[in-house]
C-alpha positions as a printed NumPy array, in Angstrom:
array([[ -42.944,   33.763, -129.336],
       [ -40.009,   31.779, -128.186],
       [ -38.059,   34.418, -130.273],
       [ -39.346,   37.485, -128.309],
       [ -39.315,   34.866, -124.191],
       [ -35.585,   35.063, -125.175],
       [ -35.186,   38.838, -126.061],
       [ -37.107,   39.971, -123.565],
       [ -34.983,   37.503, -121.428],
       [ -31.725,   39.145, -122.355],
       [ -32.632,   42.601, -122.618],
       [ -34.367,   43.024, -118.997],
       [ -30.967,   44.527, -117.11 ],
       [ -32.207,   47.131, -114.843],
       [ -31.587,   45.056, -112.385],
       [ -28.178,   44.091, -113.344],
       [ -25.369,   46.474, -113.652],
       [ -23.474,   46.48 , -117.64 ],
       [ -20.303,   46.216, -115.281],
       [ -20.52 ,   43.889, -113.121],
       [ -18.011,   41.32 , -113.969],
       [ -19.144,   37.66 , -113.911],
       [ -16.575,   35.993, -111.083],
       [ -15.528,   32.699, -113.136],
       [ -12.185,   30.923, -112.922],
       [ -10.411,   33.178, -111.087],
       [  -6.948,   31.142, -111.023],
       [  -5.567,   28.797, -113.838],
       [  -4.464,   26.526, -110.902],
       [  -5.84 ,   24.804, -108.856],
       [  -7.608,   26.103, -104.929],
       [  -6.341,   26.012, -102.186],
       [  -4.474,   22.821, -102.884],
       [  -1.616,   22.917, -104.832],
       [   1.934,   21.602, -104.385],
       [   4.708,   24.659, -105.325],
       [   6.207,   22.798, -108.002],
       [   3.238,   22.389, -110.232],
       [   3.423,   25.661, -112.088],
       [   1.401,   28.08 , -113.277],
       [  -0.34 ,   29.096, -116.394],
       [  -2.683,   31.39 , -117.007],
       [  -6.129,   31.849, -117.162],
       [  -9.532,   29.824, -119.712],
       [  -9.266,   32.419, -122.437],
       [ -12.807,   33.913, -123.131],
       [ -12.175,   34.224, -127.554],
       [ -15.762,   31.991, -127.849],
       [ -17.595,   34.319, -129.586],
       [ -21.528,   33.794, -130.137],
       [ -21.006,   31.962, -134.16 ],
       [ -17.976,   29.909, -132.458],
       [ -20.471,   28.341, -129.495],
       [ -23.291,   27.308, -132.37 ],
       [ -20.618,   25.978, -134.404],
       [ -19.603,   23.785, -130.897],
       [ -22.315,   22.224, -130.113],
       [ -23.499,   22.101, -133.997],
       [ -20.045,   20.473, -134.177],
       [ -20.274,   18.809, -131.364],
       [ -23.513,   17.044, -132.584],
       [ -23.665,   16.142, -136.376],
       [ -21.354,   13.591, -136.817],
       [ -21.199,    9.66 , -137.354],
       [ -24.618,    9.45 , -134.945],
       [ -26.685,   11.122, -137.961],
       [ -24.952,    9.88 , -140.648],
       [ -24.153,    6.671, -139.892],
       [ -26.815,    5.763, -137.085],
       [ -29.141,    7.292, -139.001],
       [ -29.473,    4.102, -141.516],
       [ -29.486,    1.664, -138.912],
       [ -33.112,    4.374, -136.868],
       [ -34.609,    3.641, -139.775],
       [ -33.774,    0.11 , -140.962],
       [ -34.962,   -0.912, -136.883],
       [ -38.044,    0.693, -136.711],
       [ -39.501,    1.86 , -140.086],
       [ -40.107,    5.26 , -142.112],
       [ -42.642,    6.41 , -139.566],
       [ -40.635,    4.953, -136.226],
       [ -37.824,    6.27 , -136.976],
       [ -39.124,   10.158, -137.424],
       [ -41.46 ,    9.685, -134.151],
       [ -38.301,    8.786, -132.378],
       [ -36.443,   11.69 , -133.442],
       [ -39.094,   14.072, -132.67 ],
       [ -39.73 ,   12.715, -129.429],
       [ -35.852,   13.099, -129.067],
       [ -36.203,   16.404, -129.882],
       [ -38.189,   17.478, -127.741],
       [ -36.82 ,   15.879, -125.16 ],
       [ -33.136,   17.488, -125.705],
       [ -34.91 ,   21.295, -126.198],
       [ -36.309,   20.72 , -122.613],
       [ -33.129,   20.094, -121.781],
       [ -30.981,   22.676, -123.484],
       [ -33.177,   25.992, -121.894],
       [ -33.082,   23.865, -118.678],
       [ -28.858,   24.35 , -119.482],
       [ -29.499,   27.851, -120.484],
       [ -30.895,   28.85 , -117.043],
       [ -27.861,   27.208, -115.05 ],
       [ -24.852,   28.29 , -117.703],
       [ -25.814,   32.143, -117.833],
       [ -26.256,   32.54 , -114.289],
       [ -23.059,   30.669, -113.891],
       [ -20.991,   30.751, -116.882],
       [ -18.304,   28.215, -116.119],
       [ -15.981,   26.038, -117.901],
       [ -16.494,   22.998, -116.744],
       [ -19.195,   19.755, -116.964],
       [ -23.216,   19.986, -115.146],
       [ -20.607,   18.179, -112.677],
       [ -20.548,   21.28 , -110.719],
       [ -24.143,   22.275, -111.159],
       [ -24.507,   19.028, -109.747],
       [ -22.326,   19.249, -106.304],
       [ -23.548,   22.563, -105.914],
       [ -27.41 ,   22.079, -106.101],
       [ -27.466,   18.284, -105.519],
       [ -24.61 ,   16.299, -104.056],
       [ -21.068,   16.32 , -103.962],
       [ -21.514,   11.998, -104.981],
       [ -24.037,   13.362, -107.157],
       [ -21.725,   16.257, -109.395],
       [ -18.796,   13.93 , -108.581],
       [ -20.459,   10.449, -110.179],
       [ -22.036,   12.706, -113.175],
       [ -19.141,   15.529, -114.179],
       [ -17.445,   11.213, -114.881],
       [ -20.174,    9.612, -115.676],
       [ -19.995,   12.69 , -118.949],
       [ -16.365,   12.581, -118.962],
       [ -16.762,    8.701, -120.525],
       [ -19.618,    9.205, -122.075],
       [ -17.286,   11.522, -124.305],
       [ -13.94 ,    9.808, -123.892],
       [ -15.623,    6.604, -125.974],
       [ -17.66 ,    9.09 , -128.356],
       [ -13.774,    9.778, -129.292],
       [ -12.897,    6.413, -129.871],
       [ -16.27 ,    5.51 , -131.265],
       [ -14.921,    8.643, -133.949],
       [ -11.89 ,    6.613, -134.368],
       [ -13.458,    3.454, -134.896],
       [ -15.768,    5.117, -137.319],
       [ -12.975,    6.61 , -139.887],
       [ -10.8  ,    3.14 , -139.863],
       [ -14.248,    1.596, -141.386],
       [ -14.676,    4.207, -143.381],
       [ -11.355,    4.391, -145.292],
       [ -11.454,    0.362, -144.973],
       [ -14.008,    1.511, -147.541],
       [ -11.772,    2.517, -149.922],
       [  -8.078,    1.289, -149.184],
       [  -9.773,   -2.485, -147.506],
       [  -6.215,   -4.348, -147.114],
       [  -5.181,   -1.035, -145.911],
       [  -4.233,   -1.606, -142.084],
       [  -7.196,    1.127, -140.533],
       [  -5.941,    2.24 , -137.917],
       [  -3.334,    3.606, -138.55 ],
       [  -6.094,    6.162, -140.529],
       [  -7.464,    6.424, -137.078],
       [  -4.713,    7.464, -135.677],
       [  -3.967,   10.127, -137.904],
       [  -7.289,   11.631, -137.678],
       [  -6.5  ,   11.878, -133.394],
       [  -2.973,   13.338, -134.307],
       [  -5.387,   16.104, -136.056],
       [  -7.643,   16.818, -133.375],
       [  -4.808,   17.356, -130.792],
       [  -3.047,   19.438, -132.416],
       [  -6.408,   21.319, -133.141],
       [  -7.195,   21.613, -129.439],
       [  -3.6  ,   22.044, -128.231],
       [  -2.726,   26.022, -129.461],
       [  -5.297,   28.226, -128.683],
       [  -8.999,   28.173, -127.404],
       [ -10.044,   30.519, -130.554],
       [  -8.171,   28.213, -132.867],
       [  -9.616,   25.176, -132.037],
       [ -13.439,   27.654, -132.322],
       [ -11.958,   28.45 , -136.016],
       [ -11.307,   24.797, -136.623],
       [ -14.368,   23.814, -135.272],
       [ -16.867,   26.518, -136.934],
       [ -15.431,   25.823, -140.219],
       [ -15.964,   22.185, -139.496],
       [ -19.035,   22.987, -139.29 ],
       [ -19.76 ,   24.599, -141.913],
       [ -19.045,   21.722, -143.719],
       [ -21.277,   19.564, -142.211],
       [ -24.173,   22.053, -142.589],
       [ -23.562,   22.733, -146.02 ],
       [ -24.087,   18.561, -146.292],
       [ -26.928,   18.38 , -144.954],
       [ -28.465,   21.235, -146.716],
       [ -27.73 ,   20.034, -149.857],
       [ -28.717,   16.155, -149.501],
       [ -32.116,   17.933, -147.784],
       [ -32.977,   19.835, -151.28 ],
       [ -31.65 ,   16.529, -153.325],
       [ -33.822,   14.665, -151.471],
       [ -36.668,   16.494, -152.373],
       [ -35.853,   16.343, -155.987],
       [ -35.263,   12.189, -156.309],
       [ -38.69 ,   12.284, -154.294],
       [ -40.754,   14.681, -156.844],
       [ -38.898,   12.806, -159.341],
       [ -37.032,   15.755, -160.697],
       [ -33.699,   13.496, -160.04 ],
       [ -33.666,   10.035, -160.745],
       [ -35.462,    7.403, -162.385],
       [ -38.453,    7.116, -160.873],
       [ -40.923,    9.783, -158.573],
       [ -41.337,    7.662, -155.665],
       [ -43.049,   10.295, -153.298],
       [ -44.458,    8.321, -150.407],
       [ -44.255,    4.228, -151.72 ],
       [ -41.632,    3.739, -149.358],
       [ -44.37 ,    4.705, -145.878],
       [ -46.776,    2.586, -148.029],
       [ -44.556,   -0.918, -147.764],
       [ -45.354,   -3.464, -146.007],
       [ -43.997,   -3.253, -142.712],
       [ -43.926,    0.844, -142.748],
       [ -44.328,    3.07 , -141.475],
       [ -43.415,    1.628, -138.048],
       [ -42.077,   -1.507, -137.73 ],
       [ -41.818,   -3.239, -134.739],
       [ -44.45 ,   -0.978, -133.872],
       [ -43.847,    1.284, -129.82 ],
       [ -40.887,   -1.156, -129.426],
       [ -39.01 ,   -0.086, -132.602],
       [ -39.492,    3.387, -131.53 ],
       [ -38.014,    2.427, -127.727],
       [ -35.256,    0.642, -129.098],
       [ -34.323,    3.3  , -132.074],
       [ -34.14 ,    6.191, -129.404],
       [ -30.738,    5.017, -128.445],
       [ -29.988,    5.815, -131.609],
       [ -31.29 ,    8.426, -131.747],
       [ -30.341,    9.945, -128.928],
       [ -26.857,    9.324, -129.554],
       [ -26.787,   11.383, -133.019],
       [ -27.777,   14.615, -130.524],
       [ -25.412,   13.87 , -127.692],
       [ -23.275,   17.068, -128.108],
       [ -25.969,   19.569, -128.232],
       [ -25.288,   20.341, -124.39 ],
       [ -21.144,   21.222, -125.04 ],
       [ -22.483,   25.093, -124.873],
       [ -22.594,   24.627, -121.551],
       [ -19.448,   24.003, -121.179],
       [ -18.175,   26.346, -123.452],
       [ -19.592,   29.112, -121.349],
       [ -16.414,   29.836, -119.268],
       [ -14.661,   30.758, -122.466],
       [ -17.589,   32.802, -123.626],
       [ -16.661,   36.618, -124.73 ],
       [ -20.634,   37.617, -123.5  ],
       [ -21.814,   34.492, -121.638],
       [ -25.19 ,   36.194, -120.833],
       [ -26.026,   37.719, -124.242],
       [ -24.066,   34.754, -126.515],
       [ -25.35 ,   31.335, -124.62 ],
       [ -29.316,   31.998, -124.069],
       [ -29.297,   33.421, -128.261],
       [ -26.74 ,   30.31 , -128.684],
       [ -28.465,   27.509, -127.475],
       [ -32.065,   28.818, -128.984],
       [ -30.335,   29.091, -132.149],
       [ -28.61 ,   26.299, -132.446],
       [ -31.491,   23.449, -130.845],
       [ -33.451,   24.361, -133.715],
       [ -30.915,   23.547, -136.412],
       [ -30.215,   20.445, -135.133],
       [ -34.239,   19.97 , -135.089],
       [ -34.438,   20.84 , -137.952],
       [ -31.17 ,   19.117, -139.643],
       [ -32.169,   16.086, -137.783],
       [ -35.877,   15.876, -138.35 ],
       [ -35.611,   16.871, -142.039],
       [ -32.957,   14.509, -142.558],
       [ -34.757,   11.674, -141.638],
       [ -37.956,   12.778, -142.694],
       [ -35.959,   12.119, -146.648],
       [ -34.123,    9.219, -145.374],
       [ -37.999,    7.007, -144.733],
       [ -39.041,    9.105, -148.272],
       [ -36.527,    8.048, -150.55 ],
       [ -34.961,    4.734, -149.077],
       [ -36.93 ,    1.999, -148.228],
       [ -36.614,    0.502, -144.426],
       [ -36.085,   -3.106, -145.275],
       [ -32.826,   -1.701, -148.045],
       [ -29.954,   -4.281, -147.912],
       [ -27.414,   -1.127, -147.804],
       [ -28.731,   -0.211, -144.38 ],
       [ -27.083,   -1.097, -141.164],
       [ -29.653,   -3.449, -138.935],
       [ -29.18 ,   -3.64 , -135.352],
       [ -26.586,   -6.434, -134.395],
       [ -25.658,   -6.6  , -138.362],
       [ -22.54 ,   -3.807, -138.764],
       [ -20.884,   -5.154, -141.878],
       [ -22.274,   -2.245, -144.158],
       [ -21.622,    0.501, -141.367],
       [ -19.626,    2.277, -144.274],
       [ -22.893,    2.726, -146.637],
       [ -24.129,    5.684, -145.202],
       [ -28.648,    6.429, -145.976],
       [ -26.919,    9.918, -147.497],
       [ -24.951,    7.938, -149.512],
       [ -27.763,    5.621, -150.778],
       [ -30.102,    9.233, -151.592],
       [ -27.251,   10.705, -153.574],
       [ -26.958,    7.173, -155.525],
       [ -30.027,    8.145, -155.94 ],
       [ -30.053,   11.169, -157.788],
       [ -27.892,    8.887, -160.302],
       [ -24.746,   11.606, -158.833],
       [ -22.481,    9.004, -159.832],
       [ -19.431,   10.243, -157.505],
       [ -21.959,    9.724, -154.487],
       [ -19.939,    7.204, -152.653],
       [ -16.615,    9.281, -152.46 ],
       [ -18.042,   12.782, -151.817],
       [ -20.291,   10.714, -149.276],
       [ -17.46 ,    9.165, -147.161],
       [ -15.041,   12.311, -147.566],
       [ -17.551,   14.597, -146.068],
       [ -18.205,   12.343, -143.36 ],
       [ -14.081,   11.544, -142.516],
       [ -14.12 ,   15.581, -142.27 ],
       [ -17.24 ,   15.296, -139.224],
       [ -14.813,   12.518, -137.511],
       [ -12.813,   15.005, -136.976],
       [ -15.363,   17.987, -136.129],
       [ -17.087,   15.516, -133.526],
       [ -13.642,   14.119, -132.355],
       [ -12.516,   17.754, -131.712],
       [ -15.626,   18.838, -129.467],
       [ -15.46 ,   15.398, -127.818],
       [ -11.768,   16.089, -127.093],
       [ -12.305,   20.103, -126.242],
       [ -14.978,   18.914, -123.786],
       [ -12.495,   16.769, -121.881],
       [ -10.343,   18.961, -121.132],
       [ -12.393,   20.956, -119.689],
       [ -14.312,   18.567, -117.683],
       [ -10.886,   16.98 , -116.025],
       [  -9.969,   20.61 , -115.277],
       [ -13.234,   20.951, -113.813],
       [ -12.669,   18.375, -111.529],
       [  -8.835,   18.895, -110.556],
       [ -10.425,   22.365, -109.882],
       [ -12.345,   20.856, -106.959],
       [  -9.416,   18.252, -105.625],
       [ -11.798,   15.57 , -107.171],
       [  -9.288,   14.446, -109.7  ],
       [  -4.797,   15.084, -110.274],
       [  -4.434,   18.898, -109.717],
       [  -2.028,   17.851, -111.975],
       [  -4.867,   18.772, -114.853],
       [  -5.514,   22.711, -113.345],
       [  -2.024,   23.095, -115.322],
       [  -2.58 ,   25.141, -117.964],
       [  -0.494,   26.748, -121.045],
       [   0.315,   30.253, -121.512],
       [  -2.238,   29.903, -123.865],
       [  -5.43 ,   29.13 , -121.661],
       [  -5.392,   25.627, -122.673],
       [  -5.44 ,   22.786, -119.967],
       [  -2.463,   20.453, -121.505],
       [  -2.696,   17.333, -118.789],
       [  -5.434,   17.055, -119.185],
       [  -5.1  ,   17.319, -122.88 ],
       [  -2.585,   14.56 , -122.947],
       [  -4.519,   11.986, -120.337],
       [  -7.755,   12.055, -122.945],
       [  -5.836,   11.424, -125.159],
       [  -4.735,    9.128, -124.517],
       [  -7.783,    7.468, -122.369],
       [  -9.538,    7.644, -125.87 ],
       [  -6.552,    5.994, -127.75 ],
       [  -5.931,    3.284, -125.216],
       [ -10.051,    2.736, -125.72 ],
       [  -9.802,    3.016, -129.64 ],
       [  -7.157,   -0.108, -129.477],
       [ -10.317,   -2.307, -129.007],
       [ -11.161,   -2.562, -132.644],
       [  -8.052,   -5.099, -133.131],
       [ -11.647,   -7.161, -132.239],
       [ -13.869,   -6.257, -134.57 ],
       [ -14.014,   -2.742, -135.132],
       [ -17.42 ,   -2.991, -136.591],
       [ -19.092,   -4.957, -132.96 ],
       [ -16.895,   -2.348, -130.877],
       [ -18.598,    0.599, -133.068],
       [ -22.027,   -0.625, -131.629],
       [ -21.566,   -0.899, -128.444],
       [ -19.425,    2.405, -128.182],
       [ -23.198,    4.004, -129.413],
       [ -25.545,    1.883, -126.952],
       [ -22.93 ,    3.099, -123.782],
       [ -22.481,    6.399, -125.195],
       [ -26.551,    6.569, -126.13 ],
       [ -27.125,    5.463, -122.614],
       [ -24.509,    8.024, -121.155],
       [ -25.879,   11.386, -122.705],
       [ -29.406,   10.144, -121.074],
       [ -27.976,   10.194, -117.509],
       [ -26.128,   13.455, -118.247],
       [ -29.53 ,   15.478, -119.074],
       [ -31.202,   14.029, -116.169],
       [ -28.038,   15.378, -114.545],
       [ -29.061,   18.599, -115.696],
       [ -33.148,   18.602, -115.299],
       [ -32.565,   17.041, -111.855],
       [ -29.633,   20.104, -110.676],
       [ -32.237,   22.605, -112.176],
       [ -35.447,   21.719, -110.678],
       [ -32.69 ,   22.643, -106.96 ],
       [ -31.493,   25.445, -108.015],
       [ -35.131,   27.259, -109.075],
       [ -36.509,   26.014, -105.556],
       [ -33.506,   26.984, -103.68 ],
       [ -33.714,   30.333, -105.281],
       [ -37.503,   30.719, -104.612],
       [ -36.597,   29.275, -100.984],
       [ -33.551,   31.836, -100.53 ],
       [ -35.683,   34.903, -101.449],
       [ -34.827,   36.049, -104.864],
       [ -36.824,   36.912, -108.021],
       [ -37.501,   35.536, -111.291],
       [ -37.299,   38.528, -112.792],
       [ -33.351,   38.82 , -112.043],
       [ -32.298,   35.29 , -113.724],
       [ -30.339,   35.911, -117.446],
       [ -32.427,   33.658, -119.117],
       [ -35.57 ,   31.765, -117.844],
       [ -36.514,   28.42 , -118.905],
       [ -39.638,   27.85 , -121.31 ],
       [ -42.171,   26.094, -119.633],
       [ -40.51 ,   25.3  , -117.065],
       [ -41.048,   23.232, -114.308],
       [ -43.478,   20.686, -117.052],
       [ -41.397,   21.104, -120.025],
       [ -38.479,   19.359, -117.636],
       [ -41.388,   17.373, -116.529],
       [ -41.861,   15.959, -119.903],
       [ -38.231,   16.06 , -121.053],
       [ -37.441,   13.62 , -117.844],
       [ -40.479,   11.003, -118.46 ],
       [ -39.117,   11.096, -122.022],
       [ -35.296,   10.293, -120.388],
       [ -37.065,    7.702, -118.386],
       [ -39.012,    5.592, -121.346],
       [ -35.885,    6.016, -123.536],
       [ -33.025,    4.347, -120.488],
       [ -34.737,    1.564, -119.899],
       [ -36.603,    0.694, -122.642],
       [ -33.676,    0.776, -125.025],
       [ -32.506,   -2.783, -124.026],
       [ -36.156,   -4.31 , -124.495],
       [ -34.824,   -6.151, -127.666],
       [ -32.318,   -8.717, -124.874],
       [ -36.081,   -9.884, -123.835],
       [ -37.483,  -10.255, -127.249],
       [ -35.073,  -12.523, -128.674],
       [ -35.204,  -15.764, -127.924],
       [ -32.73 ,  -17.402, -126.321],
       [ -31.984,  -14.085, -124.058],
       [ -29.113,  -11.7  , -125.455],
       [ -27.438,  -11.439, -122.976],
       [ -24.804,   -9.081, -124.792],
       [ -27.503,   -6.586, -125.773],
       [ -28.94 ,   -6.331, -122.166],
       [ -25.357,   -5.53 , -121.148],
       [ -24.355,   -2.732, -123.547],
       [ -28.23 ,   -0.764, -122.617],
       [ -28.087,   -1.183, -119.271],
       [ -24.309,   -1.571, -118.047],
       [ -23.57 ,    2.34 , -116.808],
       [ -26.979,    2.713, -114.78 ],
       [ -25.152,    0.734, -112.123],
       [ -21.871,    1.72 , -112.622],
       [ -22.579,    5.569, -112.349],
       [ -25.008,    4.561, -109.183],
       [ -21.906,    2.502, -107.364],
       [ -19.397,    5.643, -108.294],
       [ -21.997,    7.362, -106.673],
       [ -22.202,    5.807, -103.23 ],
       [ -18.386,    4.895, -103.474],
       [ -17.819,    8.696, -103.833],
       [ -20.68 ,    9.008, -100.96 ],
       [ -19.435,    6.432,  -98.645],
       [ -16.143,    7.496,  -98.206],
       [ -16.636,   11.3  ,  -98.309],
       [ -19.74 ,   10.902,  -96.337],
       [ -21.401,   13.341,  -98.171],
       [ -25.438,   14.973,  -97.808],
       [ -28.088,   15.827,  -99.349],
       [ -27.811,   19.467, -100.058],
       [ -30.767,   21.082,  -97.961],
       [ -32.658,   23.917, -100.326],
       [ -31.821,   27.156,  -97.214],
       [ -27.932,   26.156,  -97.642],
       [ -27.286,   25.551, -101.506],
       [ -24.73 ,   28.6  , -102.599],
       [ -26.343,   30.449, -105.225],
       [ -23.306,   33.977, -104.206],
       [ -20.64 ,   31.766, -106.175],
       [ -19.632,   31.919, -109.881],
       [ -22.707,   34.115, -110.271],
       [ -24.245,   37.158, -111.695],
       [ -24.715,   39.877, -109.54 ],
       [ -28.312,   38.306, -107.466],
       [ -30.431,   41.042, -106.124],
       [ -32.769,   40.139, -102.683],
       [ -36.716,   40.131, -103.448]])
């Protein structure tokens, strides 16, 4: 049904002239305000193919959130609780992605959803949304660097882990510093390694569970041990949602890459539709295997507030049960690859966000400068320095900082998803009010608006429920409370300061600009 809908959306081009040029990123430098001393570069290059975009989303999503943090999810809520949490987040992400698909095919711009927030809601909303999302990825990059140090420390406990983290950052900078096509190719092969690892993991996990590999037939035993399958009940599911959200963050990167797609009208909806199902299959399939093979109270899993064993991946534990002796080293090598891949995607995303902000005069205009290859080089340099500086906090305890980064980036990701849905609501309202026909949309979000309403409720529940443990622990755990909710007031403060200084307003539906950066619209 979904594929038929997608095919219909793409093929319904009788209302759209095939020769239409997509009016996106018409210049490589800030307009209209740019100093003469800032040299013009070339435009952002449309060199990303559909396969690149699919792997960019997979590469940005399948990372330490799945390979490392999933163990914490299993330990925190049991096999049933973690599976329920991941299924809930999967539903949420699917509807967010269909909203993003509709917006990004209609307005395929390079940057963040801040452009949609500024255009369809309020300029202050777009500003706060952009910097929230930017810093969420800066924190993600830093988290990947921290994880890299933890993983290498498993092999070389007496060697400074910071060296390997900095080597990883250097590699990511080089991959992002040449051409977008080169970045796309690198990400394609990085992601391919991760995808193959997940597929092999699921196959081996099934064989271990039924007793073909290993020394026993497990079947559903781990679902029946004391405390399982729903360890801590509903509270466990809610507190695990932040871990699940962190794992899924990055799915939305296709929307950001739309501005550099060769054919966004065709490739973006296909890539989004194909990617979300792959991600759900990989994530949910992996969680099912973990819950079947590994007891939720296994000493090797990572518990909330106990990150001393963060270098032990649940993937490694499953491989060890299969009898594959070098599993630890193989899996750690794969995780290092995923760290490079996820960090590589994060660096790409951040540079495009800063570029779009600079074009809107919401960031220093130097960030508009592009090299001849179409790379926002100053945005890349600034993000590299900022991420490395945040990573330097690992000196006070890298595993503790890693846990904080999971919490903070998870909440930031939820806020970004809310921004996408709200912008989509406003776009649809303005689109109808201004007299345009829904038949002219390149892609229509599935089950709109009911799916988006469901996703909104789930997001709010996850955001406000994930700090539940802070109130249940005696005495009150202020550290958990702060890491859970700090992002929310920061977002609101940024929003109100910008609104007060710039005196922005909530844009009336009749005044929303639906023409700029859009494919041709035919008024009904």
